[in-house]
Structure formats: structure tokens, C-alpha cells
PLY file of the C-alpha trace (Angstrom):
ply
format ascii 1.0
element vertex 458
property float x
property float y
property float z
element edge 457
property int vertex1
property int vertex2
end_header
-21.90 -20.07 1.12
-19.19 -18.20 2.73
-18.61 -18.19 6.51
-18.47 -15.02 8.24
-15.24 -14.33 10.30
-15.73 -14.08 13.64
-13.50 -12.50 16.57
-12.90 -14.01 19.96
-11.36 -12.57 23.19
-9.70 -14.54 25.76
-9.13 -13.53 29.23
-5.63 -14.61 29.67
-3.13 -13.93 32.40
-5.36 -14.57 35.26
-2.56 -15.43 37.69
-1.38 -11.59 37.66
-1.44 -9.38 40.64
-4.25 -6.69 41.34
-2.10 -3.81 40.54
-0.99 -4.97 37.04
-4.53 -5.91 36.21
-5.97 -2.64 37.35
-3.26 -1.07 35.04
-4.20 -3.20 32.16
-7.94 -2.40 32.62
-7.16 1.20 32.67
-5.36 0.92 29.38
-8.07 -1.01 27.77
-10.54 1.74 29.13
-8.64 4.43 27.27
-8.04 2.43 24.07
-11.82 1.73 24.11
-12.58 5.60 24.67
-10.16 6.72 21.84
-11.93 4.04 19.61
-15.33 5.40 20.47
-14.39 9.06 19.72
-12.72 7.90 16.35
-15.92 6.02 15.23
-18.01 9.00 16.20
-16.02 11.30 13.99
-16.25 8.92 11.10
-20.17 9.10 11.65
-21.14 12.94 11.37
-24.83 12.18 11.39
-24.63 10.55 14.79
-22.31 13.07 15.83
-24.76 15.84 15.05
-27.61 14.04 16.76
-25.50 13.49 20.03
-24.77 17.14 20.04
-28.15 18.33 19.53
-29.38 16.03 22.36
-26.86 17.81 24.56
-28.15 21.24 23.50
-31.67 20.02 24.22
-31.01 18.61 27.64
-28.99 21.69 28.53
-32.18 23.96 27.27
-34.67 21.76 29.08
-32.74 21.93 32.30
-32.46 25.77 31.93
-35.84 26.59 30.89
-37.99 23.56 31.95
-39.36 23.38 28.20
-41.15 20.15 27.54
-40.68 20.02 24.04
-36.88 19.63 24.41
-37.20 16.70 26.76
-39.54 14.99 24.44
-37.26 15.53 21.54
-34.45 14.12 23.44
-36.59 10.97 24.10
-37.50 10.82 20.29
-33.85 11.15 19.39
-32.56 8.47 22.02
-35.10 5.96 20.77
-34.14 6.78 17.08
-30.53 5.87 18.01
-31.60 2.82 19.74
-33.66 1.58 16.94
-30.85 2.24 14.44
-28.43 0.42 16.44
-30.76 -2.66 16.89
-31.56 -2.64 13.25
-28.00 -2.30 11.99
-26.86 -5.29 14.55
-29.65 -7.47 13.27
-28.94 -6.44 9.63
-25.32 -7.58 9.60
-26.23 -11.10 11.32
-28.81 -11.70 8.65
-26.55 -11.30 5.50
-25.04 -14.52 3.73
-22.94 -14.10 0.52
-21.32 -16.40 -2.14
-19.02 -15.41 -4.73
-17.77 -17.11 -8.17
-14.16 -16.18 -9.16
-12.53 -16.97 -12.21
-10.42 -19.91 -12.14
-7.45 -18.77 -14.29
-4.99 -19.11 -15.86
-4.57 -15.32 -16.30
-2.40 -13.16 -18.65
-1.88 -9.55 -19.02
-4.40 -8.02 -21.35
-7.33 -10.67 -20.10
-10.52 -9.34 -18.56
-11.67 -11.19 -15.60
-15.24 -10.98 -14.14
-16.88 -12.41 -10.87
-20.35 -12.90 -9.67
-21.45 -12.17 -6.21
-24.81 -13.22 -4.83
-26.13 -11.50 -1.55
-28.92 -13.27 0.62
-31.22 -11.47 3.21
-32.05 -13.80 5.68
-34.06 -11.55 7.75
-37.47 -9.92 7.69
-36.22 -6.40 7.32
-35.34 -4.78 4.27
-31.74 -3.36 3.74
-32.03 -0.08 2.09
-28.13 0.10 1.59
-25.73 -2.79 1.14
-22.23 -2.34 -0.06
-20.50 -5.41 -1.50
-16.70 -5.43 -2.10
-14.50 -8.28 -2.95
-11.02 -6.88 -1.80
-8.24 -7.62 -4.17
-4.62 -6.67 -4.79
-4.90 -6.44 -8.41
-3.53 -3.18 -9.93
-6.37 -0.91 -10.75
-8.96 -3.28 -9.97
-12.12 -2.64 -7.77
-14.84 -5.27 -7.48
-17.40 -2.98 -5.49
-21.19 -2.34 -5.96
-24.03 -0.87 -3.82
-27.57 -2.19 -3.94
-30.64 -2.46 -1.73
-32.17 -5.84 -0.60
-35.83 -5.98 -0.26
-38.05 -8.57 1.59
-39.98 -9.69 -1.43
-36.73 -10.53 -3.26
-34.38 -11.61 -0.57
-31.25 -11.76 -2.72
-29.41 -9.86 -5.30
-26.78 -10.78 -7.92
-24.00 -8.42 -8.92
-21.23 -8.81 -11.65
-17.86 -6.98 -11.74
-14.89 -7.24 -14.17
-11.63 -5.83 -14.55
-8.76 -5.76 -16.87
-5.39 -7.09 -15.94
-2.58 -4.83 -16.75
0.36 -6.10 -14.83
2.02 -9.61 -14.22
2.41 -10.63 -10.69
0.93 -12.85 -7.90
-2.12 -11.06 -6.24
-5.10 -12.06 -4.02
-8.75 -12.23 -4.62
-10.78 -11.79 -1.65
-11.92 -11.86 1.31
-15.49 -10.55 0.39
-16.71 -7.91 2.62
-20.37 -6.80 2.76
-21.27 -3.40 4.52
-24.53 -2.79 5.92
-26.35 0.08 7.86
-29.64 1.22 9.37
-32.08 3.45 7.46
-30.05 6.63 8.68
-26.67 5.12 8.25
-26.03 5.91 11.97
-24.37 2.68 12.84
-22.62 1.02 9.33
-21.41 -2.23 9.95
-18.89 -4.26 7.98
-19.01 -8.30 7.54
-16.16 -10.03 6.48
-16.53 -13.42 4.76
-13.53 -16.16 4.61
-12.36 -17.18 1.40
-9.31 -15.45 -0.18
-7.77 -16.97 -3.26
-4.58 -16.38 -5.06
-4.30 -15.28 -8.58
-1.06 -15.68 -10.76
-1.05 -13.36 -13.77
1.39 -14.45 -16.47
2.96 -11.87 -18.78
1.48 -11.37 -22.07
2.96 -13.41 -24.95
3.50 -11.31 -28.17
4.32 -12.30 -31.60
8.20 -12.12 -32.31
10.17 -12.54 -35.50
12.68 -15.50 -35.58
15.49 -13.24 -34.23
17.37 -15.80 -32.07
17.22 -19.09 -34.03
20.22 -21.07 -32.71
23.15 -22.49 -34.81
22.22 -25.65 -37.14
22.44 -29.21 -35.58
26.18 -29.60 -34.89
28.05 -32.91 -34.47
31.75 -33.77 -33.81
33.99 -31.89 -31.62
31.45 -28.98 -31.54
28.58 -31.12 -30.36
27.42 -30.70 -26.76
25.93 -33.12 -24.40
22.99 -31.85 -22.80
21.63 -32.83 -19.32
17.85 -33.19 -19.08
14.96 -34.86 -17.08
13.65 -36.80 -20.17
14.39 -40.44 -20.25
17.07 -41.59 -22.53
19.68 -44.63 -22.81
22.57 -42.35 -21.27
22.74 -41.21 -17.70
24.47 -37.92 -17.68
24.62 -37.08 -13.64
22.55 -37.27 -10.78
20.91 -34.57 -8.57
18.84 -34.32 -5.50
15.23 -35.61 -5.45
12.42 -32.95 -5.89
8.84 -33.23 -5.57
7.41 -34.73 -8.64
10.34 -36.96 -9.69
9.49 -40.52 -10.64
10.66 -43.11 -8.13
11.93 -45.24 -11.09
14.41 -42.48 -11.59
16.09 -42.93 -8.26
19.84 -43.65 -8.30
19.92 -46.01 -5.22
23.95 -46.12 -5.07
24.27 -42.39 -4.96
21.29 -42.35 -2.65
23.06 -44.72 -0.25
26.29 -42.93 -0.55
24.86 -39.62 0.17
22.22 -40.57 2.85
19.65 -38.61 0.67
17.41 -39.34 -2.26
19.16 -38.70 -5.64
17.69 -38.91 -8.92
19.36 -39.65 -12.37
19.72 -36.87 -15.32
19.78 -38.16 -18.82
21.61 -37.02 -21.98
19.27 -35.61 -24.32
21.93 -35.99 -27.12
23.78 -33.28 -29.08
21.79 -30.32 -30.60
21.53 -26.69 -30.84
19.77 -24.98 -27.73
18.93 -21.55 -26.67
19.35 -19.73 -23.26
17.33 -16.70 -22.04
19.10 -14.54 -19.33
16.74 -11.92 -17.90
18.32 -9.05 -15.75
16.26 -8.41 -12.55
18.91 -6.49 -10.77
17.48 -3.78 -8.74
20.12 -1.07 -10.13
19.19 -2.03 -13.70
15.52 -0.77 -13.71
13.57 2.28 -14.67
9.85 3.22 -14.98
6.97 1.82 -12.88
4.08 -0.72 -13.28
3.22 -1.64 -16.74
5.36 1.12 -18.19
8.76 0.06 -16.69
11.79 -1.81 -18.31
10.97 -4.85 -15.94
7.48 -5.33 -17.35
8.64 -5.03 -21.14
11.68 -7.41 -20.26
9.38 -9.88 -18.70
7.05 -9.99 -21.58
9.74 -10.14 -24.05
11.41 -13.07 -21.96
8.12 -14.90 -21.84
7.48 -14.45 -25.46
11.12 -15.80 -26.33
10.53 -18.93 -24.16
7.18 -19.52 -25.47
8.07 -18.83 -29.20
11.02 -21.39 -29.27
9.66 -23.96 -26.90
6.70 -24.37 -29.31
9.25 -24.94 -31.86
10.41 -28.06 -29.99
13.87 -26.38 -29.18
15.45 -26.93 -25.64
15.19 -23.44 -23.92
16.96 -22.61 -20.85
16.24 -19.68 -18.47
17.94 -17.88 -15.73
16.95 -14.79 -13.63
17.77 -13.47 -10.16
15.05 -11.21 -8.86
12.81 -11.57 -5.53
13.22 -15.25 -6.70
15.98 -17.13 -8.35
16.00 -19.66 -11.11
18.43 -21.46 -13.27
16.66 -23.91 -15.61
18.97 -26.01 -17.85
17.62 -26.23 -21.41
14.58 -28.60 -22.10
11.48 -28.47 -24.35
8.87 -30.14 -21.90
5.30 -28.50 -21.04
6.50 -28.89 -17.29
9.72 -26.74 -17.87
7.81 -24.01 -19.70
5.20 -23.91 -16.95
8.03 -23.44 -14.31
9.85 -20.67 -16.44
6.44 -18.83 -16.82
5.53 -18.96 -13.16
8.93 -17.40 -12.20
8.51 -14.56 -14.73
5.12 -13.92 -13.48
5.87 -14.11 -9.71
9.62 -12.55 -9.60
9.96 -8.88 -8.76
13.05 -6.73 -10.00
14.76 -6.50 -6.64
17.67 -8.89 -7.23
21.17 -8.40 -5.98
22.91 -10.62 -8.51
24.33 -8.51 -11.18
24.35 -9.43 -15.02
28.23 -10.03 -14.88
27.66 -12.54 -11.99
24.93 -14.47 -13.92
27.17 -14.68 -17.00
30.17 -15.90 -14.82
28.02 -18.63 -13.30
26.51 -19.63 -16.62
29.56 -19.64 -18.66
30.19 -23.47 -18.65
26.59 -24.10 -20.09
27.49 -22.33 -23.23
29.06 -23.67 -26.43
29.23 -23.17 -30.02
25.73 -24.93 -30.14
24.24 -22.16 -27.63
22.01 -19.22 -29.00
22.20 -16.81 -25.88
19.26 -14.00 -25.52
20.47 -11.45 -22.93
17.51 -8.83 -21.97
18.85 -6.09 -19.86
18.40 -2.37 -18.99
21.86 -2.02 -17.41
24.33 0.59 -18.27
27.59 0.03 -19.78
29.89 -2.25 -17.57
32.13 -5.25 -17.60
29.33 -7.37 -18.75
29.95 -6.09 -22.21
33.30 -7.54 -22.28
31.87 -10.89 -20.98
29.56 -11.23 -23.94
32.31 -10.22 -26.39
34.42 -13.21 -24.76
31.36 -15.49 -25.19
31.08 -14.52 -29.00
34.69 -15.10 -29.55
34.11 -18.59 -28.43
31.39 -19.19 -31.05
28.31 -18.46 -28.76
25.50 -16.90 -30.97
24.45 -13.77 -29.32
21.27 -11.49 -29.21
21.16 -8.86 -26.68
18.06 -6.65 -26.14
18.78 -3.48 -24.38
15.80 -1.57 -22.65
16.39 2.17 -23.20
16.21 3.37 -19.66
16.01 7.03 -20.49
12.56 6.61 -22.42
11.43 5.00 -19.12
12.38 8.13 -17.15
15.89 6.66 -16.12
19.36 7.27 -16.92
20.88 7.15 -20.36
22.33 3.73 -21.05
22.99 4.48 -24.82
26.76 3.90 -24.08
26.04 0.10 -23.50
24.54 -0.02 -26.98
27.18 1.49 -28.55
29.98 -0.87 -27.10
27.73 -3.64 -27.92
27.54 -2.78 -31.68
31.12 -1.77 -31.75
32.00 -5.30 -30.49
29.95 -6.86 -33.44
27.15 -8.26 -31.08
23.60 -8.28 -32.43
21.95 -5.58 -30.58
18.21 -4.50 -30.27
17.00 -1.47 -28.56
13.56 -1.27 -26.94
12.23 2.08 -25.81
8.91 2.98 -23.94
5.71 2.31 -26.22
7.76 0.34 -28.71
6.09 -2.92 -30.30
8.38 -5.53 -29.25
7.92 -7.53 -32.44
8.83 -4.24 -34.37
11.76 -3.51 -32.12
13.22 -6.88 -32.68
12.76 -6.79 -36.49
16.03 -4.92 -37.28
19.23 -4.71 -35.01
20.70 -1.41 -34.00
23.14 -0.38 -36.80
21.54 -2.46 -39.63
18.46 0.14 -40.28
18.02 0.60 -44.08
17.14 4.16 -44.92
14.11 4.55 -47.25
15.09 5.42 -50.98
14.31 9.26 -51.74
11.46 9.62 -54.21
13.47 12.16 -56.32
15.93 9.09 -57.14
19.12 11.11 -56.07
21.08 10.12 -53.21
21.29 13.34 -51.59
17.53 14.27 -52.26
18.47 17.04 -54.96
17.20 17.10 -58.35
19.26 15.79 -61.18
20.08 18.23 -63.80
19.41 17.57 -67.42
0 1
1 2
2 3
3 4
4 5
5 6
6 7
7 8
8 9
9 10
10 11
11 12
12 13
13 14
14 15
15 16
16 17
17 18
18 19
19 20
20 21
21 22
22 23
23 24
24 25
25 26
26 27
27 28
28 29
29 30
30 31
31 32
32 33
33 34
34 35
35 36
36 37
37 38
38 39
39 40
40 41
41 42
42 43
43 44
44 45
45 46
46 47
47 48
48 49
49 50
50 51
51 52
52 53
53 54
54 55
55 56
56 57
57 58
58 59
59 60
60 61
61 62
62 63
63 64
64 65
65 66
66 67
67 68
68 69
69 70
70 71
71 72
72 73
73 74
74 75
75 76
76 77
77 78
78 79
79 80
80 81
81 82
82 83
83 84
84 85
85 86
86 87
87 88
88 89
89 90
90 91
91 92
92 93
93 94
94 95
95 96
96 97
97 98
98 99
99 100
100 101
101 102
102 103
103 104
104 105
105 106
106 107
107 108
108 109
109 110
110 111
111 112
112 113
113 114
114 115
115 116
116 117
117 118
118 119
119 120
120 121
121 122
122 123
123 124
124 125
125 126
126 127
127 128
128 129
129 130
130 131
131 132
132 133
133 134
134 135
135 136
136 137
137 138
138 139
139 140
140 141
141 142
142 143
143 144
144 145
145 146
146 147
147 148
148 149
149 150
150 151
151 152
152 153
153 154
154 155
155 156
156 157
157 158
158 159
159 160
160 161
161 162
162 163
163 164
164 165
165 166
166 167
167 168
168 169
169 170
170 171
171 172
172 173
173 174
174 175
175 176
176 177
177 178
178 179
179 180
180 181
181 182
182 183
183 184
184 185
185 186
186 187
187 188
188 189
189 190
190 191
191 192
192 193
193 194
194 195
195 196
196 197
197 198
198 199
199 200
200 201
201 202
202 203
203 204
204 205
205 206
206 207
207 208
208 209
209 210
210 211
211 212
212 213
213 214
214 215
215 216
216 217
217 218
218 219
219 220
220 221
221 222
222 223
223 224
224 225
225 226
226 227
227 228
228 229
229 230
230 231
231 232
232 233
233 234
234 235
235 236
236 237
237 238
238 239
239 240
240 241
241 242
242 243
243 244
244 245
245 246
246 247
247 248
248 249
249 250
250 251
251 252
252 253
253 254
254 255
255 256
256 257
257 258
258 259
259 260
260 261
261 262
262 263
263 264
264 265
265 266
266 267
267 268
268 269
269 270
270 271
271 272
272 273
273 274
274 275
275 276
276 277
277 278
278 279
279 280
280 281
281 282
282 283
283 284
284 285
285 286
286 287
287 288
288 289
289 290
290 291
291 292
292 293
293 294
294 295
295 296
296 297
297 298
298 299
299 300
300 301
301 302
302 303
303 304
304 305
305 306
306 307
307 308
308 309
309 310
310 311
311 312
312 313
313 314
314 315
315 316
316 317
317 318
318 319
319 320
320 321
321 322
322 323
323 324
324 325
325 326
326 327
327 328
328 329
329 330
330 331
331 332
332 333
333 334
334 335
335 336
336 337
337 338
338 339
339 340
340 341
341 342
342 343
343 344
344 345
345 346
346 347
347 348
348 349
349 350
350 351
351 352
352 353
353 354
354 355
355 356
356 357
357 358
358 359
359 360
360 361
361 362
362 363
363 364
364 365
365 366
366 367
367 368
368 369
369 370
370 371
371 372
372 373
373 374
374 375
375 376
376 377
377 378
378 379
379 380
380 381
381 382
382 383
383 384
384 385
385 386
386 387
387 388
388 389
389 390
390 391
391 392
392 393
393 394
394 395
395 396
396 397
397 398
398 399
399 400
400 401
401 402
402 403
403 404
404 405
405 406
406 407
407 408
408 409
409 410
410 411
411 412
412 413
413 414
414 415
415 416
416 417
417 418
418 419
419 420
420 421
421 422
422 423
423 424
424 425
425 426
426 427
427 428
428 429
429 430
430 431
431 432
432 433
433 434
434 435
435 436
436 437
437 438
438 439
439 440
440 441
441 442
442 443
443 444
444 445
445 446
446 447
447 448
448 449
449 450
450 451
451 452
452 453
453 454
454 455
455 456
456 457
């Protein structure tokens, strides 16, 4: 069972003088009066009954009409009974809710079951149940009666997840009223839960396969958390690190726990850089450059992690992350949680991200850049990385198709620099958009067989 949330009031400030206390009481009285007036305006039936009682009272005083007095008594009794009924009904309601446990992804349908119990001896003609949530477009709410013979009711609600992010499910709210709905009451039950909605994973072509396994002077020693025979460096201890990996000499020297990072060897690896700068965004909700980019980033990470390739990830939105390439399930979960929760409000530009990560890239690196930015110095930065032998794949979200500015100039400069570039427009299938780079499209052959489409003379 869920527990009803109660409100308490404390007297407080008992040592104040009489004058401030009277002033405070006056303010409390004014607030109470204003609140009462607002409540009356939200209850038109009660407002109408009270107005009628005033008219009947004035009529009885002016004419001595006994029927008006009797009607006033009846209406006053009605109001009293309704108030008592509503008050008792709210205290006799219990509820329990079964929410889905997750994990959730965009496109999933979640459902929950709510059971309402009537612990009293009076029927409830009108009971509204709502499990409050911040999920976009979702509303778990139903209206039902509760009788005495069957003192409980079960309702099920469902909603489709359309956008990634971190949301809440709950608290559960039950609204009850008397038979005339003069005094509706709201009972809130404790028990809100967090729900993390991951981006949808879509099938993608193998567009970012890294360079073959490299050795010799072009090989690169990668740091990793996996255990090997060689220690590459040390870093600060984080929750979840094994005690056996603590480097005690460094810990004694620095005064804080340090753990060893091991060398995973020489191999190709992939980096995904997702631009979440607030100025490089267009659209809203699920039809935005950020939502398309997040789906693409999650799909790329998932595809190549499942291929047992070390994948690194970097993004700076409402949360920042720079995760060196790994191929563990824990690394994948860390990246996916960031993609799900981070909002496109970052202040770190794409050129700054590339500058910070430049030392991580080598000829064994395959780099996937996902952005909706317009032309800028980041294009020259990518050209420099390509001249160093980094395999580049740039995915540019077409801002104009999402209601933003035209950023086709960036696409033109990337293609002119020889960088493999893909363009994604609103409504495009991501798998289809990444099947052919810009400038590599092949025109369909003409049915007539002639290059210009004209008939060939005999």
C-alpha cells in the first residue's frame, strides 16, 4: 500500500512581540480569505447554492416567507452532509500501483496497474485516479466508481515513449468528491520513481569500420580498465573500482586513492563525438536535430561495441563525458546513460572538443562526428585530422529541414576537403541516410538507354 502524504503546521517564532504576531495573524487571515474565494470560484455548484441561500435569506427577511427559510435549512444541511461525506471519503481511500521496472527505450509502450480500495461504508460515485508523470505526451488517468459490494477497482493505463530523457513516474493522486461534487478532495500518495528512457537503437550500415589492425610505428597503445600485463598510467579512484587495482605508491604520494590503468594493446578503435552545443540545434521534441543525433550516436556505439571494437565517446551537453575507447558492457551502459540524460544546452563548441581530443586520435582511429553546426573552423580541424591519417566520417543534420538555418555550406566544404560526409534530413531513415555519402550518389540508368534520355536514331 502507498502511504498518504500528510501536511503539518508548526507554531514557530513564539518569542516574537505582540505587534508582529498580530500582523502575521492578519496576513494569514487575508491569505485564508483569498484562498477561500479561489476555492469557491473553482466550485460553481457550491457558489450557486450559496448565492441562492443569500437570496432566500433576503427574501424571507423582507416578506416573512416560511418556505424560503425552510429551503435555506435544507440547502445548509446539504452543504454540511456533502462536506462530511467528502472528508470521510478521502480518508477511506487506499491505493497501490505497479509500475514497469525498465529499462525503457524510445518506441516502447509502458503500462501500469493501479488498484484503489474503499475502506469505508459509503459508496464513492466519482473517483479519479492519476499517476502523475513527466513523460512527454503520457497521461495515466481514469475515472471510476467504488461501490460497497466490490470495495476495490483495478485500472490499467499505457503510454508510448517518444523521446529519450530522464523522467518521473508518480506520485499517485486520487481525487474524490461527494455525490453533488461540492467538495472535491485530492489525496496524494508517496512513491515517485525515476524512469530513464534510452534512445532507440536502429540498424545502420557498416559505414564507420576502422582501419585494419595496425602494428609497428603506426600502432597505438590504448589505456583501458581491463586487466593486462602492462600498466599504462594511474588515475583517481572511482566507485566500483576493485581494491586490487589500487596503486599504493601513487596513493601515498598524492594522498588520495589512485588506481592502475592497463594497456589493452595495439589495435584499431573508434571514437564517436556528438555535438550538443546549444547553438548547433534546431527543431523540438522528437523532431529535433538533437534527438536524431542521439539516436544515431547510440546506434553507432551499440553496433561497434557488439562487434567487440573499442569505442570511445565524447559529448558536452547538460552533462559532460569523455570516455576512452573500451568494449566492456559497463562502458556501453555508461555511454548510453549519458546519451539518454544529457540535454542539448552545452557551451563547449565542436572545435573545442576536437582540440581537447586531438591527442587521442591516430592512424588507427576511426572518428564519427555527429553535428548540426554551420560552417566554421571545425571543418579545418577535421581536414587536419584526415591529413594525419585519421579515418573520418561526418554526419551533418540538415538544420533547415528541422526549421533552423541553412547549414549546407558546411556540407559543401567537408565534401570539398575530401571528408566522407553524410546528410540527415528531418523524416529520413538513418540507415538509408548513411548508406551513401554526399557526392557519391549514383543516378539511376535511363530506361531509353541513352545518356540524355533522348531516343537514339536508327
